C-alpha positions as CSV (number, residue, x, y, z in Angstrom):
1,M,0.0,-0.1,0.1
2,K,1.4,3.4,-0.8
3,R,1.4,5.8,1.9
4,H,0.6,9.6,1.7
5,P,3.7,11.6,2.3
6,I,3.8,13.8,5.1
7,S,4.4,17.5,3.9
8,N,4.8,19.6,6.8
9,P,6.3,17.0,9.9
10,D,5.7,20.1,12.3
11,T,2.1,20.4,11.5
12,Y,1.9,16.7,12.0
13,A,3.2,16.7,15.4
14,R,1.1,20.0,16.8
15,Q,-2.2,18.1,15.3
16,R,-1.5,15.1,17.4
17,L,-0.5,17.0,20.5
18,N,-4.1,19.2,20.4
19,S,-6.0,15.8,19.8
20,T,-4.6,14.3,22.9
21,K,-5.5,17.0,24.9
22,F,-9.0,17.5,23.9
23,V,-9.2,13.7,25.1
24,S,-7.8,14.2,28.5
25,T,-9.8,17.3,29.1
26,Y,-13.2,15.7,28.3
27,L,-12.2,12.4,30.4
28,L,-11.5,15.1,33.2
29,R,-14.9,16.7,32.8
30,C,-16.6,13.7,32.9
31,H,-14.8,12.4,36.2
32,L,-15.9,15.6,37.7
33,I,-19.4,15.4,36.7
34,A,-19.7,11.8,38.4
35,V,-18.0,12.8,41.6
36,T,-20.6,15.9,42.2
37,T,-23.3,13.6,41.5
38,G,-22.0,11.1,43.9
39,L,-21.5,13.8,46.5
40,F,-24.9,15.3,45.9
41,L,-26.7,11.9,46.1
42,A,-24.7,10.9,49.5
43,G,-25.8,14.4,51.0
44,S,-29.1,13.8,50.2
45,L,-29.3,10.5,51.8
46,L,-27.4,12.1,54.9
47,S,-30.1,14.9,55.0
48,C,-32.8,12.4,55.0
49,G,-31.4,10.1,57.6
50,G,-30.5,13.0,60.0
51,S,-34.4,13.9,59.8
52,S,-35.4,10.2,60.6
53,A,-33.1,10.1,63.5
54,N,-34.5,13.5,64.6
55,A,-37.9,12.4,64.4
56,D,-37.2,9.3,66.5
57,E,-35.5,11.3,68.9
58,K,-38.4,13.4,69.3
59,T,-40.5,10.7,70.0
60,N,-38.3,8.9,72.7
61,T,-37.9,12.1,74.5
62,P,-38.9,11.4,78.7
63,A,-41.6,13.7,78.7
64,H,-43.4,11.7,75.5
65,Q,-42.7,8.4,77.5
66,E,-44.0,9.8,80.8
67,K,-47.3,11.1,79.1
68,N,-47.6,7.8,77.4
69,L,-47.3,5.7,81.1
70,L,-49.4,8.3,82.9
71,A,-52.3,7.2,79.7
72,T,-52.3,3.5,81.2
73,A,-51.7,4.4,84.9
74,T,-54.3,4.0,87.6
75,F,-54.6,6.7,90.4
76,D,-55.7,6.8,94.0
77,T,-56.1,9.5,96.4
78,A,-54.1,10.0,100.0
79,K,-56.3,9.6,103.1
80,L,-56.6,10.3,106.6
81,E,-57.7,7.6,108.2
82,K,-57.5,6.0,111.8
83,T,-54.7,3.9,112.0
84,Q,-54.9,-0.2,112.3
85,N,-52.7,-2.2,114.5
86,E,-51.5,-6.0,113.9
87,L,-51.0,-8.9,116.7
88,N,-49.2,-12.0,115.4
89,L,-50.5,-15.2,117.3
90,T,-50.0,-18.8,117.1
91,G,-52.4,-21.6,116.7
92,K,-53.5,-24.9,115.1
93,I,-56.4,-25.9,113.0
94,T,-58.9,-28.0,114.8
95,F,-62.2,-29.8,114.2
96,N,-65.5,-27.8,114.1
97,Q,-66.7,-29.5,117.6
98,D,-70.2,-28.6,116.8
99,Q,-69.7,-31.0,113.8
100,V,-68.1,-34.0,115.5
101,V,-69.8,-37.0,116.7
102,K,-68.3,-40.0,118.4
103,V,-69.9,-43.4,117.5
104,F,-70.0,-45.7,120.3
105,P,-71.8,-49.7,120.1
106,L,-75.3,-49.7,121.8
107,V,-74.8,-53.5,122.5
108,G,-71.9,-55.8,123.2
109,G,-70.8,-58.3,121.1
110,H,-68.2,-59.3,118.4
111,I,-67.3,-57.0,115.2
112,E,-67.8,-59.5,112.2
113,T,-66.8,-56.9,109.2
114,L,-65.7,-53.5,109.0
115,K,-66.7,-51.4,106.1
116,A,-65.0,-47.8,106.6
117,D,-61.7,-47.0,107.3
118,L,-59.5,-43.9,108.9
119,G,-59.8,-41.1,106.7
120,D,-63.0,-42.4,104.5
121,Y,-66.0,-40.0,103.6
122,V,-68.9,-41.5,105.0
123,K,-72.3,-40.7,104.4
124,K,-75.3,-40.1,106.6
125,G,-76.4,-43.9,107.3
126,Q,-73.6,-45.6,105.8
127,I,-73.0,-49.1,107.4
128,L,-69.7,-48.6,109.1
129,A,-68.9,-52.3,110.7
130,V,-71.4,-55.5,111.3
131,I,-71.8,-56.6,115.0
132,R,-72.8,-60.2,116.0
133,S,-74.4,-59.4,119.1
134,G,-76.0,-61.5,122.0
135,D,-77.5,-58.7,123.7
136,L,-79.2,-58.4,120.7
137,A,-80.7,-61.7,120.7
138,D,-81.7,-61.2,124.1
139,L,-83.4,-58.2,123.1
140,E,-85.4,-60.4,120.7
141,Q,-86.4,-62.9,123.5
142,Q,-87.7,-59.8,125.7
143,A,-89.8,-58.8,123.0
144,V,-91.3,-62.1,122.8
145,S,-91.8,-62.5,126.6
146,A,-93.4,-58.9,126.7
147,K,-96.0,-59.6,124.0
148,G,-96.7,-63.1,126.1
149,Q,-97.3,-61.1,129.3
150,L,-99.5,-58.8,127.7
151,S,-101.6,-61.3,126.2
152,V,-101.9,-62.8,129.8
153,A,-102.6,-59.4,131.3
154,Q,-105.4,-58.9,128.6
155,K,-107.2,-62.4,129.4
156,N,-107.0,-61.8,133.3
157,M,-108.6,-58.7,132.9
158,Q,-111.6,-60.0,130.8
159,V,-112.1,-62.5,133.1
160,T,-111.7,-60.0,136.3
161,E,-114.4,-57.7,134.6
162,D,-117.0,-60.4,133.8
163,M,-116.6,-62.2,137.4
164,T,-116.9,-58.5,138.7
165,K,-120.5,-58.2,137.0
166,A,-121.5,-61.3,137.9
167,G,-120.8,-60.3,141.6
168,L,-118.0,-62.9,142.1
169,S,-115.2,-60.7,142.2
170,S,-114.5,-57.1,144.4
171,Q,-113.5,-53.5,142.8
172,R,-110.2,-54.0,144.4
173,E,-109.2,-57.2,142.2
174,L,-110.7,-55.2,139.1
175,V,-108.3,-52.3,139.6
176,A,-105.3,-54.8,140.2
177,S,-105.8,-56.6,136.7
178,R,-106.0,-53.0,134.9
179,E,-102.6,-52.1,136.4
180,Q,-101.2,-55.2,135.5
181,L,-102.5,-54.6,132.0
182,E,-100.9,-51.2,131.6
183,A,-97.5,-52.7,132.9
184,A,-97.9,-55.3,130.2
185,R,-98.4,-52.6,127.7
186,G,-95.6,-50.4,129.2
187,E,-93.0,-53.3,128.6
188,V,-94.1,-54.4,125.4
189,N,-93.5,-50.5,124.3
190,R,-90.3,-50.3,126.2
191,V,-88.7,-53.5,124.6
192,A,-90.1,-52.0,121.2
193,E,-88.6,-48.8,121.5
194,R,-85.2,-50.0,122.6
195,R,-84.9,-52.2,119.5
196,R,-86.0,-49.4,117.6
197,I,-83.1,-47.5,118.9
198,V,-80.6,-50.1,118.7
199,G,-81.7,-51.4,115.2
200,G,-80.4,-54.4,113.9
201,N,-82.2,-57.7,113.0
202,G,-82.0,-61.1,115.3
203,S,-78.3,-60.9,116.4
204,V,-76.8,-58.7,113.6
205,Y,-76.0,-55.2,114.9
206,L,-75.2,-52.7,112.3
207,V,-73.0,-49.7,113.2
208,K,-74.4,-46.7,110.8
209,A,-72.9,-43.3,110.4
210,P,-74.8,-40.4,112.3
211,M,-73.9,-37.8,110.0
212,S,-72.1,-37.3,106.5
213,G,-68.2,-36.7,106.7
214,F,-64.7,-37.8,107.5
215,I,-63.7,-40.7,109.5
216,V,-61.2,-38.5,111.7
217,E,-60.8,-41.5,114.5
218,K,-61.1,-45.4,114.5
219,T,-60.4,-47.8,117.4
220,A,-62.5,-50.7,115.8
221,S,-60.9,-53.5,114.3
222,Q,-62.0,-57.0,112.9
223,G,-62.8,-59.5,115.7
224,M,-62.5,-57.1,118.2
225,E,-64.9,-58.0,121.4
226,L,-67.1,-55.6,122.6
227,R,-69.2,-54.5,126.0
228,S,-72.7,-52.8,125.9
229,D,-70.7,-50.4,128.8
230,D,-67.3,-50.0,126.9
231,P,-66.3,-46.4,127.4
232,E,-64.4,-46.2,124.2
233,N,-65.9,-45.1,121.0
234,L,-65.6,-46.9,117.5
235,F,-65.3,-44.2,115.3
236,T,-65.5,-40.4,115.0
237,V,-67.0,-38.6,112.3
238,S,-66.6,-35.1,111.7
239,N,-67.6,-32.9,108.8
240,L,-64.6,-30.5,107.5
241,D,-66.8,-28.1,105.5
242,H,-65.9,-25.7,108.2
243,V,-62.6,-25.8,110.6
244,W,-61.7,-23.9,113.8
245,V,-58.4,-22.0,114.1
246,L,-57.6,-21.4,117.8
247,A,-55.0,-19.3,118.5
248,N,-53.2,-18.3,121.9
249,V,-53.2,-14.8,123.3
250,Y,-50.8,-13.6,126.1
251,E,-52.0,-11.6,129.0
252,S,-50.2,-8.4,127.4
253,D,-52.2,-8.4,124.4
254,L,-55.9,-9.5,126.0
255,A,-56.9,-5.9,125.8
256,N,-56.6,-5.4,122.0
257,V,-58.3,-8.7,121.2
258,H,-62.3,-8.2,120.3
259,E,-64.8,-10.4,119.0
260,G,-65.3,-9.3,115.4
261,D,-61.3,-8.6,114.7
262,P,-60.9,-9.4,111.2
263,A,-58.0,-12.3,111.0
264,T,-56.0,-13.6,108.1
265,I,-54.3,-17.1,108.8
266,T,-51.5,-19.0,106.9
267,T,-50.4,-22.4,107.4
268,L,-47.1,-24.2,106.7
269,S,-48.5,-26.5,103.9
270,Y,-49.6,-23.6,102.0
271,P,-47.5,-20.2,102.6
272,D,-48.7,-18.5,99.4
273,K,-52.4,-18.8,100.1
274,V,-53.9,-16.3,102.8
275,F,-57.2,-17.4,104.8
276,H,-59.6,-14.9,105.9
277,G,-62.1,-14.7,108.5
278,K,-63.1,-12.8,111.8
279,I,-62.9,-13.8,115.6
280,D,-66.2,-15.1,116.6
281,K,-65.5,-16.5,120.1
282,I,-63.3,-15.6,123.1
283,F,-62.5,-18.5,125.8
284,N,-62.5,-16.7,128.7
285,V,-60.5,-19.0,130.8
286,L,-56.5,-18.8,130.7
287,D,-54.4,-21.9,130.3
288,P,-52.6,-22.5,134.0
289,D,-49.6,-23.6,132.0
290,S,-49.0,-21.2,129.3
291,K,-51.0,-18.2,130.9
292,T,-52.5,-17.5,127.4
293,L,-56.4,-17.4,126.3
294,K,-57.7,-19.1,123.2
295,V,-59.7,-17.2,120.6
296,R,-61.4,-18.9,117.8
297,V,-61.6,-18.0,114.0
298,T,-64.3,-20.3,111.9
299,L,-63.1,-20.9,108.5
300,D,-65.0,-22.2,105.4
301,N,-63.4,-25.5,104.3
302,A,-65.2,-26.8,101.1
303,D,-62.2,-27.9,99.7
304,Y,-61.0,-29.7,102.4
305,R,-57.9,-28.1,102.3
306,L,-57.1,-27.3,105.6
307,K,-56.6,-30.4,108.0
308,P,-57.1,-30.8,111.8
309,E,-53.7,-30.4,113.8
310,M,-52.2,-28.0,111.4
311,F,-50.0,-25.3,112.6
312,A,-51.4,-21.6,111.7
313,N,-50.0,-18.1,111.9
314,V,-52.7,-15.8,113.0
315,N,-52.5,-11.8,112.1
316,V,-55.2,-10.0,113.9
317,T,-55.9,-6.4,113.1
318,Y,-57.5,-4.1,115.7
319,A,-58.4,-0.3,115.3
320,G,-55.5,2.0,116.5
321,H,-56.3,5.5,118.6
322,D,-54.3,7.9,116.4
323,K,-55.2,8.9,112.7
324,R,-52.2,9.0,109.7
325,T,-52.0,9.8,106.1
326,T,-52.8,6.4,104.1
327,I,-52.0,5.2,100.7
328,P,-52.0,2.0,99.0
329,A,-48.6,-0.1,100.0
330,K,-48.2,-1.0,96.0
331,A,-47.8,2.6,95.6
332,V,-44.7,2.8,97.4
333,V,-41.3,2.7,95.4
334,F,-37.9,1.5,97.7
335,D,-35.0,3.1,95.8
336,K,-31.5,3.5,97.3
337,N,-32.6,3.2,101.2
338,R,-35.2,5.4,100.8
339,N,-39.5,5.1,100.0
340,Y,-40.8,7.5,97.2
341,V,-44.2,7.7,95.5
342,V,-45.0,9.3,92.5
343,T,-47.8,11.9,92.7
344,V,-49.7,14.0,89.9
345,N,-49.8,17.7,90.1
346,S,-52.9,20.1,89.1
347,Q,-51.6,20.0,85.8
348,N,-51.6,16.3,85.4
349,Q,-47.5,16.1,85.2
350,P,-45.7,13.3,87.4
351,I,-43.8,14.4,90.3
352,V,-41.5,12.1,92.6
353,R,-41.8,12.7,96.4
354,E,-40.0,11.1,99.5
355,V,-42.2,9.7,102.1
356,N,-41.7,8.4,105.4
357,I,-43.4,5.3,106.5
358,Y,-45.0,4.6,110.0
359,K,-46.0,1.4,109.3
360,T,-47.5,-1.1,106.9
361,I,-50.8,-3.0,107.6
362,G,-51.9,-5.7,104.8
363,E,-52.5,-3.5,102.2
364,K,-52.4,0.0,103.5
365,T,-49.2,2.0,104.4
366,Y,-49.4,4.6,107.1
367,L,-47.1,7.8,106.6
368,T,-45.5,10.0,108.9
369,G,-44.5,12.6,106.3
370,G,-44.2,13.2,102.6
371,L,-47.7,13.6,101.4
372,A,-51.1,15.0,102.7
373,S,-54.6,13.7,102.4
374,G,-55.8,14.6,99.0
375,D,-52.9,14.1,97.3
376,R,-53.2,12.1,94.0
377,I,-51.0,9.4,93.6
378,V,-49.7,6.7,90.8
379,T,-50.6,3.0,92.0
380,T,-49.8,1.5,88.8
381,N,-46.7,2.1,86.5
382,Q,-45.4,4.2,89.1
383,L,-41.8,2.2,88.7
384,L,-41.9,2.9,84.9
385,I,-42.6,6.3,85.5
386,Y,-40.2,6.7,88.6
387,N,-37.6,5.6,86.0
388,A,-38.4,8.1,83.3
389,L,-38.0,10.7,85.5
390,G,-34.2,9.7,85.6
391,N,-34.6,9.3,89.4
């Protein structure tokens, strides 16, 4: 191939140099545009992110949190009330003696069968034991004899009346015949009543439950020989729907205990369960050994949870003489060895106040200072509001 000749070498060199400068300038301008565009986009993103952060920070301010917590909180008012005092007593669970029946055998004999055991629940009229009794057989014989004597007395009475009408018998003999007849009738009635009380049939005597309840004591055993005058009972049946709590009161505390005072009872078996009742009887007799007086609290025991002989702690509440500012115990916040409450002012703003506690009885706290009667306090969410205020 034939090349074109360069007419002027200097002109050619200058053209090449200008072309290279043009390309470099173009590339530099493109790079600057790209960098500027990137910076603009980054600034826009940072600006958007900054606005979002500011919005979140504004939403999570303490004042906004307090407002939300107050909206769901509950409030109460401090009141001026007469103080309540508490007396701690010890005692035990016992049977309700008004619903305890001891079962004795009414006849002597031999225990043939046992149909109930200790701890069983029995219904009224249920058979507890079967006794084969010679006394019951004798009672059957007495009934037969009494009926025979009655028949003889009736026949003598009829004969005496006929002879008196015929003039062959005196009035004295007639009166004597009538008395014999009345005595025979009385003996028949006595034996029949005895049989009705004892029950049974022939020589078989049935020991029946006199009431519905639990067998809490049992001394009977199969094959045991019994006497009709035996002082020992075979069974003890108790209805545990209600039980008694007997607590001991020392002499120094007698003046503080009255019938009707509310009491709370706890047991070792159910430490988290609190039973509520009232003192319904004060036994005005001191125990000579312990020098204590017993008071009684009757408790409902429909679930049979409380068992006789359980140990019980009894807290009795009685009225004091002075008045104190009272608030719910759950409203108090304990922090840094001090006690605080969250109050709300007239502008519905939460304020933390330190309070001085006199004592706490049950769900009430009595104060010696820090609040006045009528102050509104927060009773729920108070700990959250306390932390939100930065205390």
